[in-house]
RODO-2510 file (C-alpha; in nm, 4 decimals, decimal comma):
residues 177
     n   res          X          Y          Z
     1     x     9,1292    10,7304     6,3990
     2     x     9,1956    10,8941     6,7325
     3     x     9,3981    11,2088     6,7741
     4     x     9,5785    11,2986     7,0933
     5     x     9,9029    11,4635     7,1941
     6     x     9,9598    11,2179     7,4788
     7     x    10,2154    10,9432     7,4519
     8     x    10,2013    10,6126     7,6305
     9     x    10,5049    10,4105     7,7383
    10     x    10,4657    10,0459     7,6410
    11     x    10,6751     9,7421     7,7281
    12     x    10,5558     9,5295     7,4374
    13     x    10,2744     9,4117     7,2167
    14     x    10,1460     9,0672     7,1164
    15     x     9,9435     9,0957     6,7978
    16     x     9,7741     8,7539     6,7944
    17     x     9,7348     8,6623     7,1601
    18     x     9,5113     8,3731     7,2607
    19     x     9,6245     8,3686     7,6261
    20     x     9,5287     8,7218     7,7345
    21     x     9,1543     8,6710     7,7052
    22     x     8,9156     8,4807     7,4804
    23     x     8,9365     8,5075     7,1044
    24     x     9,2164     8,6618     6,9040
    25     x     9,3435     8,9689     7,0873
    26     x     9,5902     9,2509     7,0613
    27     x     9,7648     9,2447     7,4007
    28     x     9,9421     9,5646     7,5006
    29     x    10,1804     9,5550     7,7950
    30     x    10,2304     9,8995     7,9488
    31     x    10,5569    10,0074     8,1059
    32     x    10,5699    10,0956     8,4736
    33     x    10,4421     9,9296     8,7884
    34     x    10,4773    10,0087     9,1568
    35     x    10,3518     9,6743     9,2905
    36     x    10,6535     9,4516     9,2103
    37     x    10,4698     9,1271     9,2864
    38     x    10,6918     8,8341     9,3732
    39     x    10,6908     8,5947     9,0758
    40     x    10,5575     8,8606     8,8353
    41     x    10,5257     8,7387     8,4754
    42     x    10,6564     9,0725     8,3409
    43     x    10,9166     9,2153     8,5831
    44     x    11,0877     9,3898     8,2899
    45     x    10,7802     9,6138     8,2757
    46     x    10,8295     9,7569     8,6272
    47     x    11,0599    10,0453     8,5361
    48     x    10,8929    10,3695     8,4345
    49     x    11,1897    10,4636     8,2121
    50     x    11,2226    10,1518     7,9957
    51     x    11,0000    10,0499     7,7072
    52     x    10,9101    10,2752     7,4162
    53     x    10,6916    10,5818     7,3869
    54     x    10,4038    10,5505     7,1449
    55     x    10,1150    10,7740     7,0534
    56     x     9,7577    10,6562     7,0976
    57     x     9,7195    10,6679     6,7187
    58     x     9,9869    10,3974     6,6917
    59     x     9,7688    10,1589     6,8897
    60     x     9,4807    10,2372     6,6560
    61     x     9,7041    10,1490     6,3600
    62     x     9,8008     9,8183     6,5258
    63     x     9,4315     9,7340     6,5489
    64     x     9,3789     9,8319     6,1840
    65     x     9,6491     9,5862     6,0732
    66     x     9,4631     9,2844     6,2098
    67     x     9,1006     9,2565     6,0931
    68     x     9,0701     8,9180     6,2694
    69     x     9,0887     9,0677     6,6209
    70     x     8,7980     9,0075     6,8554
    71     x     8,9401     9,2110     7,1387
    72     x     9,2183     9,4125     7,2961
    73     x     9,3813     9,3473     7,6319
    74     x     9,5573     9,6095     7,8458
    75     x     9,8164     9,4498     8,0725
    76     x    10,1392     9,5493     8,2328
    77     x    10,3187     9,6786     8,4085
    78     x    10,0113     9,8529     8,5396
    79     x     9,7721     9,9952     8,2781
    80     x     9,5689    10,1930     8,5327
    81     x     9,8720    10,4161     8,5897
    82     x     9,8176    10,5269     8,2270
    83     x     9,4390    10,5576     8,2520
    84     x     9,4084    10,9198     8,1361
    85     x     9,6208    10,8612     7,8270
    86     x     9,4342    10,5369     7,7517
    87     x     9,0846    10,6866     7,7538
    88     x     9,0855    10,7836     7,3832
    89     x     9,2288    10,4422     7,2960
    90     x     8,9544    10,2661     7,4930
    91     x     8,6881    10,4810     7,3281
    92     x     8,8293    10,3911     6,9857
    93     x     8,8224    10,0202     7,0774
    94     x     8,4587    10,0500     7,1849
    95     x     8,3651    10,2345     6,8640
    96     x     8,5177     9,9508     6,6627
    97     x     8,2952     9,7011     6,8448
    98     x     8,5906     9,5177     6,9960
    99     x     8,6029     9,3744     7,3466
   100     x     8,8405     9,5379     7,5967
   101     x     8,9828     9,3500     7,8943
   102     x     9,2120     9,5014     8,1567
   103     x     9,4585     9,3239     8,3843
   104     x     9,5533     9,5088     8,7022
   105     x     9,7435     9,4300     9,0181
   106     x     9,4870     9,6312     9,2137
   107     x     9,1593     9,4867     9,3338
   108     x     8,8292     9,6286     9,2178
   109     x     8,7698     9,7482     9,5731
   110     x     9,1079     9,9310     9,5718
   111     x     9,0151    10,1071     9,2473
   112     x     8,6749    10,2161     9,3782
   113     x     8,8125    10,3429     9,7093
   114     x     9,0947    10,5319     9,5364
   115     x     8,8366    10,7210     9,3322
   116     x     9,0698    10,8023     9,0407
   117     x     8,8270    10,9444     8,7842
   118     x     9,0402    10,8446     8,4849
   119     x     9,0787    10,4861     8,6092
   120     x     8,7045    10,4570     8,6719
   121     x     8,6280    10,6056     8,3290
   122     x     8,8686    10,3587     8,1677
   123     x     8,6936    10,0668     8,3398
   124     x     8,3684    10,1934     8,1902
   125     x     8,4980    10,1117     7,8407
   126     x     8,6015     9,7553     7,9280
   127     x     8,3887     9,4443     7,9639
   128     x     8,6227     9,2470     8,1870
   129     x     8,8687     9,3162     8,4674
   130     x     9,1216     9,0615     8,5863
   131     x     9,2146     9,2036     8,9238
   132     x     9,4538     9,1410     9,2086
   133     x     9,8272     9,0961     9,2459
   134     x     9,9951     8,7751     9,1401
   135     x    10,0397     8,5536     9,4479
   136     x    10,2996     8,2754     9,4057
   137     x    10,1361     8,0795     9,6915
   138     x     9,8206     8,0542     9,4768
   139     x     9,9933     7,9996     9,1423
   140     x     9,8174     7,7581     8,9096
   141     x     9,8749     7,6695     8,5469
   142     x     9,5177     7,5381     8,5296
   143     x     9,3431     7,8725     8,5746
   144     x     9,2140     8,0267     8,2540
   145     x     9,3583     8,3700     8,1744
   146     x     9,5242     8,4344     8,5115
   147     x     9,8240     8,3177     8,7087
   148     x     9,7021     8,2769     9,0658
   149     x     9,3799     8,1784     9,2384
   150     x     9,3345     8,5099     9,4178
   151     x     9,2974     8,6928     9,0852
   152     x     8,9368     8,7390     8,9807
   153     x     8,7731     8,7700     8,6395
   154     x     8,5057     9,0348     8,6873
   155     x     8,2221     9,1634     8,4743
   156     x     8,2847     9,5360     8,4690
   157     x     7,9327     9,6235     8,3559
   158     x     7,7831     9,4479     8,6598
   159     x     8,0620     9,5401     8,9022
   160     x     8,0396     9,9110     8,8225
   161     x     7,6587     9,9070     8,8319
   162     x     7,6471     9,7299     9,1698
   163     x     7,9540     9,8957     9,3229
   164     x     8,0993     9,5589     9,4198
   165     x     8,3023     9,2880     9,2432
   166     x     8,0804     9,0605     9,0339
   167     x     8,2459     8,7604     8,8664
   168     x     8,1882     8,7306     8,4949
   169     x     7,9495     8,4602     8,3833
   170     x     8,0767     8,4774     8,0256
   171     x     8,1654     8,1154     7,9411
   172     x     8,4527     8,2251     7,7137
   173     x     8,6422     8,3377     8,0233
   174     x     8,5883     8,0019     8,1994
   175     x     8,7141     7,7320     7,9660
   176     x     8,8408     7,4067     8,1151
   177     x     9,2052     7,3370     8,0181
***
């Protein structure tokens, strides 16, 4: 169990998600986003005041309640705006042997050039990054685990090691609908 004084504002949770990454996942949607993408799937998550405050330990308890989970997904709003508070949660997920995926409206290149140490540390705990803003001109219901063709599914291990975006080769992220 993790212990921290920090609270995290969340917009919602899906306990048995099969659409936010492969396997059975706990999907956590964080409150607050500055991007405001046209056609956003979660515009109710934009406000930084809405949602509910929860402690990192509460997320750990959510994971405990579902022994069938294969992974956890951080989505939004924008989870990277909560990176510092999410570090102990991500470490706990890693220690449990669960997969962590992160959705962000920023590109991998944006994250690297920004140099936010907490955001980069958070990426180090995750296996997969789905990056880029939703683009309604590239919307497709046929894309696995993303809403528009400009969004990429990246291997974070390889991307961080090479300092450039590297698409995941994991077949679970590339099913054919």
